[in-house]
Backbone bond lengths (Angstrom), bond angles and torsions (degrees), N, CA, C in turn:
res aa  C-N    CA-C-N  psi(-1)  N-CA   C-N-CA  omega(-1)  CA-C   N-CA-C  phi
1 X - - - 1.455 - - 1.520 109.53 -
2 X 1.296 115.41 151.79 1.456 122.31 175.04 1.525 106.17 -99.97
3 X 1.323 116.74 96.65 1.463 122.18 -172.88 1.523 110.16 -101.31
4 X 1.324 115.09 132.70 1.463 122.35 174.33 1.523 107.08 -114.70
5 X 1.312 117.09 134.74 1.459 122.23 177.71 1.521 108.09 -107.81
6 X 1.330 116.00 133.23 1.462 120.66 170.92 1.523 106.15 -111.98
7 X 1.308 116.79 138.80 1.463 119.45 -169.70 1.517 110.14 -152.56
8 X 1.337 116.64 149.40 1.462 121.93 175.73 1.523 112.07 -106.44
9 X 1.329 117.60 -17.37 1.460 121.48 -178.83 1.529 109.99 -96.61
10 X 1.347 117.98 121.74 1.463 120.80 -177.38 1.529 114.20 -56.28
11 X 1.327 117.79 -41.14 1.467 120.01 -178.41 1.527 111.09 -65.96
12 X 1.321 116.72 -41.54 1.468 120.39 178.90 1.529 110.39 -67.45
13 X 1.334 116.78 -39.01 1.468 120.04 178.00 1.523 110.48 -63.38
14 X 1.325 117.04 -43.50 1.464 120.68 178.54 1.526 110.51 -63.96
15 X 1.318 117.06 -41.25 1.466 120.93 177.45 1.529 110.43 -58.95
16 X 1.333 116.75 -42.95 1.467 120.66 179.18 1.527 110.89 -63.58
17 X 1.328 116.84 -42.61 1.471 120.60 177.59 1.520 110.24 -61.50
18 X 1.320 116.58 -45.81 1.468 120.65 -178.80 1.531 111.79 -67.11
19 X 1.335 117.42 -22.83 1.464 121.63 175.74 1.529 111.72 -84.81
20 X 1.339 116.35 0.22 1.460 120.13 174.41 1.515 115.78 98.33
21 X 1.317 117.93 8.77 1.458 120.56 -179.96 1.522 110.79 -93.32
22 X 1.331 115.99 153.36 1.463 120.17 170.60 1.526 107.04 -81.51
23 X 1.322 116.30 141.76 1.461 121.90 179.97 1.517 107.93 -125.77
24 X 1.323 115.80 133.77 1.466 120.92 179.39 1.524 108.73 -160.97
25 X 1.343 117.31 166.31 1.462 119.63 176.24 1.534 111.13 -64.94
26 X 1.303 115.84 154.15 1.460 121.70 -178.48 1.527 112.11 -58.20
27 X 1.327 117.81 -36.03 1.468 120.03 -179.62 1.524 111.94 -65.52
28 X 1.323 118.03 -26.66 1.467 121.05 175.16 1.524 110.92 -82.57
29 X 1.312 116.68 -33.73 1.466 121.00 -177.20 1.527 112.28 -77.68
30 X 1.324 117.55 -37.67 1.470 121.37 -173.68 1.531 113.69 -54.76
31 X 1.340 120.14 -43.45 1.469 118.60 -179.39 1.531 113.74 -69.52
32 X 1.329 117.76 -17.30 1.459 122.02 -178.42 1.526 112.69 -92.14
33 X 1.311 116.63 -16.72 1.464 121.23 -167.28 1.522 113.47 -81.41
34 X 1.329 114.07 139.80 1.462 121.65 168.12 1.525 109.62 -96.71
35 X 1.329 115.62 -26.00 1.460 122.03 -177.80 1.522 107.62 -145.39
36 X 1.315 117.02 129.17 1.465 121.87 178.30 1.522 107.93 -123.07
37 X 1.319 116.04 130.05 1.460 121.30 176.98 1.521 108.39 -128.55
38 X 1.323 116.77 116.31 1.462 120.32 177.02 1.518 108.81 -85.23
39 X 1.318 115.30 146.32 1.472 120.76 179.68 1.516 108.80 -150.53
40 X 1.335 116.18 55.44 1.460 120.18 -171.05 1.519 114.90 -113.50
41 X 1.328 117.56 -32.12 1.454 120.18 -172.23 1.514 112.27 81.42
42 X 1.328 117.72 14.51 1.457 121.57 -177.76 1.528 110.29 -116.26
43 X 1.316 115.61 173.29 1.457 122.22 -175.22 1.529 111.78 -96.09
44 X 1.332 115.97 138.83 1.466 124.73 174.13 1.526 113.14 52.35
45 X 1.309 115.72 43.02 1.463 121.89 175.75 1.528 109.36 -65.84
46 X 1.329 115.47 -35.41 1.463 121.77 172.10 1.522 105.26 -109.46
47 X 1.342 115.74 112.59 1.458 121.18 -167.99 1.531 111.19 -123.83
48 X 1.315 115.59 179.97 1.466 121.65 -176.00 1.526 112.15 -53.78
49 X 1.324 117.49 -46.26 1.468 119.39 -177.32 1.524 112.03 -65.60
50 X 1.324 117.88 -22.15 1.466 120.82 174.36 1.531 110.27 -76.62
51 X 1.338 116.41 -43.04 1.471 119.86 177.51 1.526 110.46 -58.23
52 X 1.329 116.01 -36.60 1.464 120.66 -176.98 1.527 113.19 -62.28
53 X 1.337 117.77 -23.74 1.471 120.38 -176.82 1.527 113.72 -112.73
54 X 1.332 118.04 0.21 1.466 120.64 -178.61 1.522 111.67 -69.83
55 X 1.348 114.11 152.34 1.463 121.70 174.85 1.524 110.56 -66.10
56 X 1.324 114.52 156.07 1.455 120.27 170.31 1.527 108.54 -62.66
57 X 1.314 116.55 130.43 1.459 120.81 177.59 1.510 115.06 88.83
58 X 1.321 118.23 1.76 1.465 120.41 179.97 1.532 109.70 -61.18
59 X 1.315 116.01 133.48 1.466 122.39 175.86 1.520 108.54 -96.04
60 X 1.317 116.37 135.36 1.457 122.21 -177.69 1.528 108.39 -122.92
61 X 1.333 115.34 132.42 1.461 119.43 179.41 1.520 110.31 -143.90
62 X 1.316 114.43 167.97 1.459 122.21 -178.21 1.524 108.57 -129.67
63 X 1.307 115.45 131.44 1.457 119.77 177.24 1.519 111.34 -129.45
64 X 1.332 116.90 14.69 1.445 118.33 -171.51 1.510 117.14 -114.28
65 X 1.324 118.76 -32.14 1.451 119.91 -170.75 1.520 108.16 -158.95
66 X 1.308 117.30 -164.83 1.457 121.25 176.30 1.523 109.95 -63.02
67 X 1.321 116.60 -179.54 1.455 119.39 -174.53 1.529 113.56 -77.29
68 X 1.316 117.79 28.52 1.466 121.27 176.19 1.528 112.45 -97.53
69 X 1.317 118.40 -10.53 1.471 120.17 -179.77 1.524 110.87 -63.67
70 X 1.322 116.15 -34.93 1.462 122.36 177.81 1.523 106.75 -102.38
71 X 1.327 117.03 128.40 1.461 120.46 179.82 1.533 108.78 -77.68
72 X 1.318 115.26 80.46 1.469 121.46 -176.77 1.529 111.65 -65.40
73 X 1.347 119.99 -40.66 1.469 118.38 177.00 1.535 112.40 -57.84
74 X 1.329 117.90 -37.21 1.469 120.19 177.85 1.523 110.50 -66.10
75 X 1.332 117.08 -41.52 1.466 120.88 178.55 1.528 110.16 -63.80
76 X 1.318 117.07 -43.23 1.466 120.82 178.75 1.523 111.14 -63.00
77 X 1.329 116.56 -38.66 1.462 121.39 179.08 1.530 111.34 -66.33
78 X 1.325 117.12 -35.60 1.468 122.05 -179.82 1.528 112.08 -75.23
79 X 1.310 117.15 -24.85 1.466 121.80 -172.21 1.526 112.28 -75.38
80 X 1.341 114.25 141.01 1.465 120.28 173.03 1.527 110.11 -100.55
81 X 1.327 115.93 -14.16 1.457 120.82 178.41 1.524 108.59 -155.89
82 X 1.323 114.44 153.94 1.465 119.96 177.37 1.519 107.57 -141.19
83 X 1.325 115.21 134.39 1.460 118.90 177.50 1.521 109.37 -140.04
84 X 1.320 116.55 168.06 1.466 123.36 -179.24 1.527 108.42 -118.14
85 X 1.333 118.24 88.60 1.469 119.54 -177.11 1.522 113.90 -67.77
86 X 1.317 116.53 -23.43 1.468 120.17 177.49 1.523 108.92 -164.04
87 X 1.304 116.38 170.71 1.456 121.32 -179.83 1.525 110.09 -56.90
88 X 1.311 116.16 136.05 1.470 124.76 176.95 1.529 113.89 70.79
89 X 1.334 118.52 10.53 1.465 121.33 179.49 1.522 109.05 -125.84
90 X 1.339 115.90 123.85 1.460 122.52 171.16 1.517 106.82 -111.26
91 X 1.321 116.18 128.08 1.463 120.38 -179.91 1.523 108.38 -110.04
92 X 1.329 114.92 122.28 1.458 121.75 -179.37 1.521 108.32 -104.34
93 X 1.341 116.48 121.00 1.459 119.80 176.47 1.525 108.20 -92.44
94 X 1.331 115.50 128.31 1.456 121.19 -179.87 1.527 109.20 -90.85
95 X 1.329 116.80 166.96 1.465 122.26 -175.92 1.525 112.70 -58.68
96 X 1.330 117.70 -30.37 1.471 120.28 -179.13 1.529 112.84 -85.78
97 X 1.330 117.37 4.46 1.458 121.35 177.31 1.520 114.65 97.07
98 X 1.326 117.58 -13.94 1.473 119.60 178.24 1.522 109.81 -68.61
99 X 1.325 115.00 152.58 1.460 121.77 177.26 1.521 109.52 -119.29
100 X 1.317 116.23 134.61 1.465 123.08 174.65 1.523 106.21 -114.59
101 X 1.325 116.37 128.78 1.468 120.95 -178.40 1.527 109.88 -103.60
102 X 1.306 115.97 121.91 1.462 122.75 179.20 1.525 108.56 -102.63
103 X 1.321 116.44 125.23 1.459 121.27 -178.65 1.527 111.21 -95.66
104 X 1.319 115.89 136.88 1.464 121.54 173.56 1.506 115.29 59.00
105 X 1.335 117.35 31.05 1.468 122.76 -179.73 1.524 112.53 58.30
106 X 1.331 117.12 21.30 1.459 120.82 -179.85 1.513 113.89 79.75
107 X 1.315 116.81 3.78 1.468 120.90 177.84 1.525 108.96 -83.77
108 X 1.317 117.17 176.98 1.466 120.48 -179.64 1.523 109.14 -54.67
109 X 1.319 115.55 109.61 1.463 121.51 -168.69 1.524 112.62 -62.78
110 X 1.314 117.40 -33.62 1.463 119.17 -179.05 1.531 111.94 -70.04
111 X 1.325 117.05 -17.14 1.462 120.72 177.31 1.527 111.51 -106.14
112 X 1.335 116.59 -42.29 1.462 120.98 -174.04 1.520 113.43 -78.24
113 X 1.312 118.30 -25.88 1.466 120.84 -175.24 1.520 111.42 -121.31
114 X 1.291 116.15 31.58 1.461 119.73 -179.35 1.522 108.22 -151.04
115 X 1.278 115.22 -178.81 1.460 120.12 177.88 1.518 110.48 -102.67
116 X 1.313 116.10 26.59 1.454 120.51 -179.69 1.513 111.62 96.51
117 X 1.293 115.24 -177.46 1.458 121.00 -179.09 1.525 110.07 -80.28
118 X 1.329 116.90 147.64 1.467 118.93 178.68 1.529 111.45 -68.20
119 X 1.323 114.85 152.81 1.466 120.78 -179.89 1.521 111.25 -57.26
120 X 1.336 117.30 -31.72 1.466 121.47 -179.15 1.525 112.00 -65.22
121 X 1.320 117.28 -18.12 1.465 121.47 176.03 1.525 110.01 -100.22
122 X 1.318 116.01 -43.02 1.459 120.07 -175.10 1.518 112.48 -64.44
123 X 1.333 118.14 -32.19 1.464 118.43 179.43 1.523 110.56 -60.58
124 X 1.334 116.58 -37.71 1.470 119.58 178.71 1.525 110.94 -71.73
125 X 1.329 117.17 -37.87 1.468 120.36 178.05 1.525 110.96 -62.57
126 X 1.336 116.20 -45.98 1.461 119.64 -179.79 1.526 111.22 -67.65
127 X 1.330 116.99 -38.13 1.468 120.27 176.92 1.520 109.80 -61.81
128 X 1.330 116.74 -41.47 1.459 121.38 179.36 1.524 110.52 -62.71
129 X 1.325 116.82 -44.21 1.464 120.53 179.08 1.527 111.05 -64.16
130 X 1.324 116.68 -44.88 1.466 120.43 -178.49 1.526 111.08 -64.70
131 X 1.333 116.70 -46.74 1.466 119.51 -178.41 1.524 111.25 -68.86
132 X 1.322 117.48 -31.22 1.465 120.50 175.80 1.523 110.54 -68.69
133 X 1.332 117.22 -38.40 1.470 120.62 176.98 1.524 110.46 -62.98
134 X 1.326 117.04 -41.65 1.468 121.00 176.78 1.526 109.52 -61.80
135 X 1.333 116.90 -43.34 1.468 121.58 179.92 1.533 110.50 -59.86
136 X 1.337 116.42 -46.05 1.470 120.21 179.81 1.527 109.93 -64.43
137 X 1.328 117.83 -41.12 1.465 121.39 178.08 1.532 110.64 -60.01
138 X 1.328 116.71 -44.53 1.466 121.07 -176.54 1.527 113.08 -76.98
139 X 1.333 117.98 -27.62 1.465 121.16 -173.14 1.523 113.67 -119.80
140 X 1.320 117.62 4.95 1.456 121.63 -173.10 1.514 115.51 -55.84
141 X 1.324 117.33 -34.69 1.463 120.06 -178.46 1.522 112.14 -66.02
142 X 1.323 117.15 -22.40 1.468 121.46 -178.67 1.527 112.78 -100.24
143 X 1.318 117.62 2.49 1.463 121.14 -177.15 1.520 110.47 -100.33
144 X 1.330 115.42 143.16 1.459 120.97 174.31 1.523 108.59 -79.33
145 X 1.321 115.88 164.19 1.457 121.54 178.05 1.528 108.86 -82.34
146 X 1.349 116.35 81.88 1.462 122.27 179.45 1.530 108.60 -157.18
147 X 1.308 116.20 173.71 1.464 121.35 178.70 1.522 108.97 -84.40
148 X 1.316 116.56 133.36 1.466 123.05 179.15 1.524 110.02 -117.97
149 X 1.308 115.98 152.40 1.463 121.05 168.84 1.526 107.59 -76.29
150 X 1.318 115.43 152.23 1.464 119.57 174.91 1.525 107.10 -64.92
151 X 1.329 118.25 130.05 1.465 120.04 179.81 1.531 111.62 -56.80
152 X 1.323 114.87 141.45 1.464 121.76 -178.60 1.528 111.50 -55.20
153 X 1.314 116.83 -36.24 1.466 121.07 -178.97 1.536 111.20 -60.83
154 X 1.325 116.75 -37.15 1.469 120.23 178.64 1.522 109.96 -68.35
155 X 1.333 116.88 -47.91 1.468 120.02 178.14 1.525 111.40 -57.67
156 X 1.332 116.23 -42.83 1.468 119.87 -179.28 1.528 111.80 -66.83
157 X 1.334 116.89 -38.86 1.464 119.64 179.34 1.530 110.53 -65.32
158 X 1.317 116.71 -42.17 1.468 120.45 177.70 1.525 109.99 -63.06
159 X 1.330 116.84 -42.09 1.471 120.40 178.23 1.528 110.74 -61.04
160 X 1.333 116.69 -42.38 1.472 119.93 178.10 1.532 111.19 -62.28
161 X 1.334 116.50 -45.14 1.469 120.38 178.44 1.531 111.02 -60.47
162 X 1.330 116.03 -44.24 1.467 120.25 -177.94 1.527 110.46 -64.57
163 X 1.334 116.56 -46.68 1.468 119.93 178.33 1.525 110.69 -58.79
164 X 1.327 116.44 -43.97 1.464 121.06 179.91 1.534 110.52 -61.30
165 X 1.334 116.54 -42.81 1.472 119.72 -179.67 1.521 111.81 -65.92
166 X 1.340 116.58 -23.58 1.463 121.65 178.92 1.529 112.09 -91.43
167 X 1.337 115.78 -1.34 1.462 119.74 -179.49 1.517 113.56 74.21
168 X 1.326 116.82 24.13 1.466 121.62 -178.25 1.518 109.40 -101.92
169 X 1.316 115.21 127.94 1.468 122.32 178.79 1.530 108.34 -102.90
170 X 1.332 116.43 146.30 1.465 120.87 174.75 1.522 108.94 -129.74
171 X 1.326 114.74 165.44 1.460 119.87 178.47 1.520 110.84 -72.79
172 X 1.330 115.14 160.69 1.463 123.14 176.25 1.520 106.79 -126.03
173 X 1.328 116.19 137.95 1.462 119.82 178.41 1.527 110.47 -63.18
174 X 1.324 115.81 142.51 1.464 120.33 173.44 1.521 108.11 -78.01
175 X 1.334 118.28 161.03 1.469 119.86 175.92 1.533 111.56 -55.40
176 X 1.332 117.11 -37.81 1.466 120.76 178.93 1.534 110.48 -63.83
177 X 1.328 117.93 -41.23 1.463 121.29 178.62 1.526 111.14 -67.04
178 X 1.324 117.12 -41.77 1.469 121.26 177.11 1.524 110.42 -57.92
179 X 1.342 115.85 -46.91 1.461 121.50 -179.32 1.524 110.14 -61.23
180 X 1.328 116.64 -44.05 1.467 121.18 -179.07 1.530 110.98 -62.12
181 X 1.328 116.53 -45.95 1.462 120.16 -178.16 1.522 112.83 -65.87
182 X 1.327 117.07 -26.60 1.464 121.06 -178.40 1.519 113.31 -98.73
183 X 1.315 116.69 10.80 1.462 120.46 -177.37 1.518 110.49 -120.85
184 X 1.312 115.63 150.48 1.459 121.01 174.43 1.523 110.44 -107.33
185 X 1.319 117.05 0.13 1.460 120.72 -172.43 1.524 113.69 -87.64
186 X 1.328 118.40 -12.02 1.456 120.70 -176.30 1.524 108.76 -125.30
187 X 1.319 116.97 147.02 1.459 121.42 178.60 1.514 111.34 101.49
188 X 1.307 115.47 -172.30 1.472 119.26 -177.27 1.500 111.88 -94.09
């Protein structure tokens, strides 16, 4: 895929560039896009001035927050016609004849325009929740009242279980490699 990232945070934009993506402002990206997916958690990330320059047939979706990321009232105001070509797709025809396709009514597309997450993903999510609950039960007296990241050991154990269930084997560090990685006395 030819992916373009639009970003407001310099560190995230640099990370995207270093990961091999093109980065540019949304107004430059919108006319090039066949598919736009917002994932910001902010309001009107895709706005009227973006709709004005989008290609005919551009699909617009949201994966970041409630249905406020896409300015749907502006799109509805611009539209001269609206139709439903298929389930979870609203097509808005603009005055100049272009069509903009909105997926899942602008709601979280992975939930609103699908049948949920696949079991191959949900099993890991539920395992993470269950093992995190056990961790909190066992260590709760030593934890402060704040939000914590899931401990790396839990994520790694779930990954090992998942790989094993898929019949995938991975390498294991030798004692010599473990010692080297945990030492500052050897190497450059």
